[in-house]
N, C-alpha and C positions, 0 to 999 in steps of 0.2 A: 833777362834776369836769371834764367836757368838753362843756359845753353850747353853746359858741359855734357849732360846726358840726354839732351833733347833730340828728338828725331828731326831730320831735315824736312822742312815743310810741314811740321806738326800742326795739327788743328789747334786753334786757340781754345782756352778754357770756355766751357759752356756758359752762356749768359742766360739769365732767367728772363723769360718773355714777359711783356707787359710792364706796367708801372710799379707793380708790387712784386719784385722778383723773389723776395724771401719766402712768399707764400707758396712758391712753386715746389719747394722741397719740404715744407712743413707737413708732417704726416697728418692725415685725417684720422681722428680716433676711431678705433675699430668698434663695430657695433657690440661685440661681446668680447671684451679684452680678457686675456688669460689671467688666471690668478698668479700673484707673485710667487716665485719659486721657493723662497726661503720658508714661507709659512707652511708649505707642504711637508717640511721635515719634522714638524712637531708631532709627537706621538699622540694618537687619539684625537687629532684635531677635528673640530666640528666643521660643518660647511661654512658657518659664519667666520670661522678663524681664517680660512684660506681665501675668502672672497675679498675683492678690492674694488674701491670705487673707480668708475671709468676715468675720472680725472686725476689719477695718480700722478704726482709730480715727477717722481723718478722714472716711471714708465714713459711719460710724455717726453722727458729729456732724452732717454735712451732711444726712443723712436725717432726723435728729431735728429740726433747725431747719426743714427743709422742711415737715414735718408740722405743727409749731407755727405756722409762717407761714401755712399754708393755713387753719388754724382761726381764727387772729386776723384774716386777711384777710376771711373770711366775716363776722366780727364788725364789721370796719370798714365793709363794705358795708351791714350792717344799721343801724349807728349813725350813720355820717357822712351829712350832707346834701351829696351830691356836687355838686348845682347851686350851692350856696353856696361851694364850694371854688374856683370859677373865678377869683374875685377875691381869694382868700386869699394871703397872703404865704407864702414858703417856710418862714419861721421859725414862723409861726402853725400851719401845717399839720403841721410836724414835731412841734411841741409837742402838738398834738391827737392825732397818731398815737402818740406816746410814752405819753400818758395812757391811751388806749384799750388799747394793748398791755400796759401795766403792770397795769391793772385785769383784763384778760383772763387774763394769766398768774397773777395772784393767785387769780382764780376757778377756774382750771384746776389750781391747786396745783402749778405748775411753777416751779422756781428756775433761773435762768440767771446765769452770771457776766457781768461788765461787757462783755467783748468780744462775747459772744454776744448780749447785749441791744442793743449798738450795731449789730451786723451785722443783727439782726432788724429794728430800727427803720429802717435804711437800705433793706433789701430791701422792707419794707412801703411806704416812701415811693415807691420805684421802681414798685411795683405800682399805687399810686394815681395818681401823676402822670407816671410814665415808661413805659417799655416792659419792665418787669419784669426778668428776668435779662439782657436785652440792654443795659440802660441803662449798666452799667459799661463795656461794650465800646464803646458809642457815645461815651463820654466819654474813652476812652483814645486819645490822639493817635497812638500808635504803630500802631494797627490801621487798615488800609486797607479790608479787606473782612470782612464777617461772613457766614458760610455755615452755615445750619441744616439738618441732615439728620434731621428728626424731633425729638422732644422731648428725646432723650438724647444728641444728638451735635451739638456746635457747634464749628465751625472758625473761625479768624481768619487773615488774611494779614498778616504783618509783614515788611517789607523784602523783599517778593516771594516769601516762603516761607509755605506753609500750616502751621498749628499747631492741634492738637486741644486744646481747653480743657477744664477740669473743671466748667464751668458747664452746667447742665441745666434743663429745664422739669420741672414736676411730672409732667405727662402731656400727651397730645395735646390735651385740652380746654383746658389752660392755654396751650399754644402757639396754638391757634386763637383764644382770647380776645385774645391780644396782637395777632395778625394782624388780627382784626376791629377792634380799637381803632385800628390804623394806617390801614386802608383807609376806615373810616367817617369819619375826620377829614377826608378829602379827597373825600368824596361818592362813594366806590366801594363795591363789595360783592364778596364772594367766598364761594361755597358750592358745593354739588354741581352745580348747574346752570351755574355760572360759576366753574370751579375754578382759574383763574389771574388774576392782577391785577398791574398796574404802578402804582406810586404814588411820591410824593415825601414824605419826612419833613419835619418842620417846619424842620430845619436845612439842607434842600436835598439830603440824601442820597437816592440812588436805591434804591428798594425793589421787589423782585419776590417774589411768593409763588405757590406751587402747592399745592393741598390735595387730600386724598383725594376721590374714588377715583382721580384721575389720579396723585397721589403715593402710591406703593404702601406705603412703610414709614413713613408719617407726613409731615406737611406739610414742604415745602421752601421755605426763605426765603434770599434773597441780598440783602445790603445793601452797596452801593458808597458808602462814606462821602464826604461832601462836605468838601473841603479849605477850612478857614476862611481860611487864609493862602495867597494865590495865589503860586505859585513864579515868580519872575522869571527872565529869561535868565541873569543872573549866578549865581543859585542852582543852576540846572541845569548850568551849566558847572562850578561848584564841586563838584557831586555826581558829575561825570564822565559826564553824559548826552551831551554833545558838547563839541567843542573851541572855543576862542576864535575861531579862524579860521572855523569853521563858523557861529558866532554872527554874526560880521561879515558873512559872505556872506548869511545869512538876513535880517539887518537891511536890507541893500541890496535883497534880493528883495522883501520885504514893503513897504518904503517906496516902491519904484518900481512898485508895484501889479502884480506878477506874480500870476497865479492859482495858488494852492497847494493841493495835496491832501496831507493827512497820512495815511499808510497804516500799518497795523499789525494785530496780532492783539488778542484780548481781553486787557485788562489791561496792554497794552504802553506805555501813557502817551500815547495819541493826544490825548485831551482836554487833558491837562496841557501837551503840546507846543503845541497850538492856542492855549491861553490865553497861553502865553509869547510865541508869534509875534505875537499880537494887540497886544502891548505896543509894537510898532514902528509901529502905525498912528497917523497924525497925529491930534491931538486935535480938529482942525477938521472931520474927516470924519463923515458920518452913517452909522452902522453898524446893520444889522438882523440879529439872530440868530434862528435857527429851530432848535428842538430838540424831541425827543420828551420828554426830561426835562431841565429847565433846569439846566445845570451850568457853563456858561461864566461867567467872572467878568471881564468887560472893564472896564477902568478909565477908558475915555474918557468925555467929557462927554455926547456925543450918541449914545446907544445905545438902540435899541428891541428889546425881547426878546419873542419869541413862543414858545409851547409848544403842540404838538399835543395832542389829547385823543381817547380812544377813544369809540365810540358808547355810548349808554345801553342799558338793558335791552331796550328796544324796537328796538334797532339803529339809532337815529337820533341826530343831534346830534354825530356824529364829525367831527373836524377833522384832516385829515392834514397831513403836512409839505408836500405838494404844494399844498394849499389855502393854507397860510401863505405859501409861496414865491410863488405867483401873486399873492397880495394884496400881498406885499412889493414886487413890481416896480412897483406903483402908488403907492408911498410915498416916492419920490425917494431911494432909498438910494445912497450912494457905494460902499459895500461890503456884500455879503451873506455872512454866515457861517452855514453849515448844520452843526449839531452832528455829525450822521452821515448820510451818504447811503446808503440801503439799498434804495430802491425806485423807483417811477415818477417821483419828484421829480427824478431825475437829468436828465430831459429839460429841465425848466425851469431847472435849475441851469446846465447847459451853455449853454443859450441866453442866460441872464443874463451868463455870463462872456464870451460872444461879442458882446454887444450893449451895451457901454458900462459894465458893472459890473465892470470889471477890478479886480484886487486882492481878489477874493472867495476864500474858503477853506472847506474842508470836511474831514471825515475819512471813511475808508473801510476796511473790513476786507479786508486782503490781505497776503500773505506777502512780496511784493517789488514793485518798481515795475512790472514787466511784468504781474504778476498783477493789479495795481490797474487797469491799462488794460483787461485782459480782463474784470474785474468791471464796469467802466463799460459795456463793450459788452453784457455779459449783462443788465445792468439796463435798458438801452435796449430790448433785445429783449423783456424781461419786461413792459415797459410797453405792449407791443402796437403799437409804432410800426413800420410797414412801410417800412424803409429799407435800401438796399444796404449791405453791410458796409463797403465803401470809403467811402461817405458818412458813416456813423457814425464811422469812424476819423478822417476828415478833420475832423469836428466836434469830436471829442475833442482832436486834435492842435492845433487852432486855439484851443480853450478853455483847456486845461491847460498851464501853463508849467513847473511844478515839482512833483515828488513827493518828499516827505520820509518816509522809512521808519523807523518806530519799532519796537523789538522788546524783548521781555522775554527775557533770556538764561537759560541753564540754572541759573545761580547766583542768580537772582532779580533781578539788576540790570536796569535799563531804560536802553537806549541808543539813540541815533539812529544806525542802522547804515548808512544810505545817504542821499545827496541826489542826485537824478537830474533832469536837465533834459529836457524834451520839445523836440526841435529841428525837428519837421515830419514830412513824409511822404516815404518812399522807395518809390515804386510803391504797393503796397497795404499796406505795413507802416509803423507809426508808429516813427519813429527817435528814439532817446534816447541821452543820454550821462551817465555817472555822474561827478560832480564831486568828491564826498567819500565816504569809507566808513570803517567801523570794521574794522580788520584784526586778526583774532584770531590769537594766537600759540600759546597753549596753556592749560593749567590748573595751578593751584597744588595742593599736596597736599590742601588743604581744599576743593577743587573751586571755587575762585574763578577766573574767566576772566582770562587775561592777554592784553592787546591794546592797540592804540593807534589814534587817529584820524589819518587821512592824506588828503591830496588825491590824486587819481588822475593828476595831471599834465596834465589836459585843461583848457584855458582856457574860461571860461564863455562860453556862447553869447550871454549877455545883457550882456557886458562893456561894449559901446558904450552900451546903454541905461542901465547904472549910471552911466557917465561923464556922460551928458546930464542925469541927475537929480542930479548932484553927489556920487555915491558912486564915487570912483575907487579901486577896490580894488587894493592892491599885487600885482604878479605873483607875489610870493613865497608868498602864501597858496594858490596853485594848484600849488605844487611838492610832490611826494611827500615824506613824512617817513619816515625809516628807523626801524626798531624800536630802542628804547633798551635 
């Protein structure tokens, strides 16, 4: 029936022993079944709210299908010639899987309705060609992050809020098999001797995993999904990430080659903001990007992308962001964009900004503009450079022109909460002025933040530069806006 991709001499599908084969794969209800995941998401839920009767119909159905899927997946591994599947079309593979599944179910004496058969076939396809239980979440455009805390607990982030899903792995071995499938595809490995790994999925999503014994309660996985459609400035303005006046100011800042740092916490939208700002770069400029995990999606014609890599098992072959940055300086860039500055590469980045590569951009983890400056100082110190603090600050003040602060607020929304200009040095202190900010007013009954974007009333330090480059911004955009 399914000879096209069948192994030569493949073992037949497993038969259930005894007279009642169906009972061989019917799961025995657990003594203490877990609470259903959805009820855990309710705010202030009581213990009674999240408990479930042992005979939950949905849970029994999922357990039953999971056991059947496990048996048939073993049959697929025995029967399918996996090497021949590399060039198989999706339709051919689905047909082959359906055929093997149908024969296996018949041999096992199990009858499923159409919905269960379709679900089983889909899950088997994901096991063979995709990432198993994670595949539906990867295909869901509303999901931004996937967070796995052991085989039985999978969270997703939607609209800035974490939600617990009802998707699970069969067990820790199942989860480890999926992790190994991901990392082996990019030439990495993860095991007890190397218990953590960074990788990139085929679609560009950022993947990180940590396995036992370091991960105590089961393997930990985080996936930051890659956005297929790059958000433009107009999209971000429409979403309320910042105002049109701020967009006009940022366009002038990027076009006139100010050095920009996008600051913010984890998941605050730094990379998205950097992508949007890069759209203001002229198409005739040569841009080099340097990242640990390639996420930037620049639309210009002349873009060279570089990605660092960790050392191999012997501790050799590693290429750091600093190595990439040093080499980039020899490649005649007009602008250098560093995906995230977090270490000793800060020295070379500041020197590049000070020596003719103006208009460069990077991101940094910090809570506000002043903290971003302190982080730069600390990274210079950690790089082992023996310089007086005043000299370090003078270097930073000369290199950095603008700090854009992104933040994920308590209601899950991501906003550009501040735009701050670096104006120079006053004694031993770096002087700066805030030009735009997000003014919070209060909260709605459903915990949505009320606020508005406003200028601070301070005229831009770079107004004359904007004029010389043909960006004569009206004075009105720097006037404060009253709350409506």
